[in-house]
N, C-alpha and C positions, 0 to 999 in steps of 0.2 A: 504493499499500500504506499509506503514512504516514497518508493520509487516512482509511483504515479503522481503524487504530489509534486515531486521534483520536476517531472516532466511538464507539468502545468505552468510552472514557474518560468522553465525555460521556453516554452511555447509562447508565453506572454512577452518574453524578452525578444523572440523572434519576430513575434508580430510587430512589437513596438518599435524594432529596429528597421523594418523594410518600410522606407518612405514612399516607394513608387507602387506599392499595391493598390491593385484596382478593387474598389469596394462597390457592392451594390447598394441600392437605396434602402435595403433591408438591414444592412449592417452599420454598428457605430463605428466611429473613427478609430485607428489604431490604439490609441490611448485609453479610449473609453471601452474598447473590447478587451485590452489586458486587464482593465480594473475589474471588468465584470468576471473574468475567467480566475483572478484571483480571488475574488469573492465567492464565486460559485465553482470550484474546481471539479466538481462532480460532473459538469458539462463535458469535460475531456476525459475525465476518468470512464465515463460510461460509453465512450466512443473509441474501443480497441484498435479500429483502423487508423484513426487519427494519432494515436499513441505510437503504433507501428511507424507512420510515416515520420513523425518527429525522431524516433529513435534512430531511423535510417539516415535521417538528414544530420543528426548529430554525429553519427559514426562516420559518414562521409566527410563531414568538416574536420572531425578528429584526425582521420587518415590523412587528409589532404594537408593539414598543419603539420603532422610528424613527418610526412614525405618531403615537405618543402625544408623542415630542419634537417633531415638527412642530407639533402642536396646541399645545403649551405655548408654543412660540416665537410662533406666531400671535397666541394670546390673552394673551400676556404681553409680552416684550421688544419686539416688532415690531407690536404691535397698532394702533399709531398709523400705521404705514405703509400700511395697507389701507384707511384711513379715505378718504372721497370728498374730504376738504379737503387731502390730501396726494398721492395716487395717482390718475391717471386712471382713471375707472370707466366703465362700460357697463351700462345697465340702470337699474333705480329704486334711487334713494340709500338708501331705507329697506327693502330687500329683506332678507328673514331669513337668507339664506344668501350667502356669498361665494366666488366661484370665483377662486383666483388663477392668473393666466396670465403666466409669465416669457416674453417673447418679443422679437423683433428684426425690424425691418422688412425686413432684407436677407436674412432667413432663409428658405430655401425651403419646408421643412416648415411654419414658422409661417405663411406666406402660404398654402400648401395648406390649412391648418386654420382659416383666419379666417371663411371663409363658414359652416363648420358651427359654430363659437362663435357667430358673430352670430346665426344662425338658432334655436339652442338658447336663447340668451337671451331673444330675441324671444318665444319661446312660454312663457317662465317669468317671472311677475312676482314670484316669491320669490327669484329668484337674480339677482346682479349680478357683473359681472366687474371684479376689480381688475387693471387692465394694467400689469404691473411690467416698464416697458421695461428689457431687459438687453442693451445692445448688445456683441455679441461678434465683429461682422462686420467691425470696422475704421472708419476715419475717417467714410465715409458712413453707416454704421449709427448711430454716435455723433451724428453731425449729425441725423438723422431723429428720433431719440429726443428730442433737446434740443428741437427744434422742436415736436413733438408735445407735449411736456410742457408747454412756455410756451404753445401754443395752448389746451390744456386748462385752464390757470389764467386765461386771458383770458375764455375762454367754456366753461364745462364742458358746456353743452347741445348744442354742435355737435361735440363731440369724437367721438362714435360716427360720425358721418358721415366727418369726417377720417380716423379710425383704419381705417374700412372701405376709403375710397378710397386710402390709402397701402398698405393690406395687399393689396388685390384688384385694382388696376388693372394692366392689361398695358402691355407696352412698357418703354423704357429708365427706369430709377429714378436720377434725378440729383438734385442740389441744385436745379436750376432746376425740375425737375418738382414737386418736393416744394413749393416755394414756390409754384408755379403752383396747386397744388390748395389751398393754404392761401388764396391771394388768391380763388380762385373760390368758397370758402365764406364769403367776406367777413369773415375775421378781418383784424385790422390787422397787416399783414405786417411792417411796420418794427418795430413794437412786439414782435412774435413773435421777430423775428430778434434783437433787443435784449436780451430777457429770457432767450432760450436760452443766452446767454452769462454769465448772472448767477452770483454765488456760490452763491446759494439753490438753483439748480437743479444745480449742480456737486455741492453736499452732498447734495442728494436722491438723486443718481444713484450717489454713493458708498454711501449707506445701503442702495440696493437691491441693489447687488453685496455688501454685508456680510449683507444679509438672505438673498440666495441661497447665500452660502457657510455660513451656519449652518444652512440647510436641506439642505445637501450637494447642490445644484444647480449644476452646472458646464456646462450646455449649455441651448439652447432647441430648440423649445419645451418648456415643462414646466408641467404644470397640478396644482394643489393643491386638493383640496376636503377639509376636514377631515383625517382621517388617511390619505386616499388620495393618492398621487402617480402621475403619468403622465408619463413622460419620451417626448418624439418627438411626431410629429404625430397628431391625433385626428380622428375621423369622428363619424357621427351616434351609431353604436353605442356607441362608447368613451365619449361625452358623456354618453350615456343612463345608463350603468353608473356614471360617476363622479358626477353630479349626485344629490342626494337625491330621494327619491321625492316626486311632487307632493303638497302638503297638502291 
C-alpha cells in the first residue's frame, strides 16, 4: 500500500512538471489536478493500469539517467582505462565502438559467454572488446587476471588467443594450467610471472575495481555498450541487441 501512495505523489509531480500537456475542458489545470490527487489518492490507487504506466515511465527515466551517467564516466573520468595501451583488448585497436566486458576467468557465466563474445567481435570490424578483468572469485581468480594482464602487456597481438584458451578450455583450471597455456603460446613465462606482481599491475587492477564501483557493477560478467548495460551471461541474441547496428 505504501508503494501506491508513493506512486500517487510521483504522478502528481509528473503532472505538475509538464507545462505543455493538453487538457480537455473536463479536467482542472495541472496544479489543481495535483492537489486533487494528493487529497484523494484512491483515485489513482484504484486504477492499476495507470499505476503500471507510471511505474514504467519512472523505470525508463531511471534507466536513462543511469545510462547517461555511465556514458559520462566512460568518456570522461575513466576514458583512459578503456584505451588499448592500458587494458587488454580484442579486435581492431582503431574500432569505432568499444564493448566493455567485466569478467573473471573462474566465473562460470563468464566462461559460458566467452565463445559468443569472441564470435561476435570476429564478425565486426567496427567493434573491439575492452576486457576489464575483475577477479571476484578468490586467489586463483586474482592470479589468472594478473598473468593475463602481464601477458597482454608483453604481446598484445597474442592476447586474444590466450584469453580464449583461458576462458574456453575444459578441465581443471589451476596455476600450472594457466602457465602452461602461456608457455604454449610462446610468451616469456618468467617475465610474465615477474610482471604480474608489479606495482603497476596492482594499481591497474585497483583502478578497474574503482571503475566498476563507479559504474555500479558488483558482479561478473557485465557488458556495457554506450548507455546499455547487461548483467550476467550473454548469447548471440543479447549481443546482437547490445552492439550498435553495423555501419
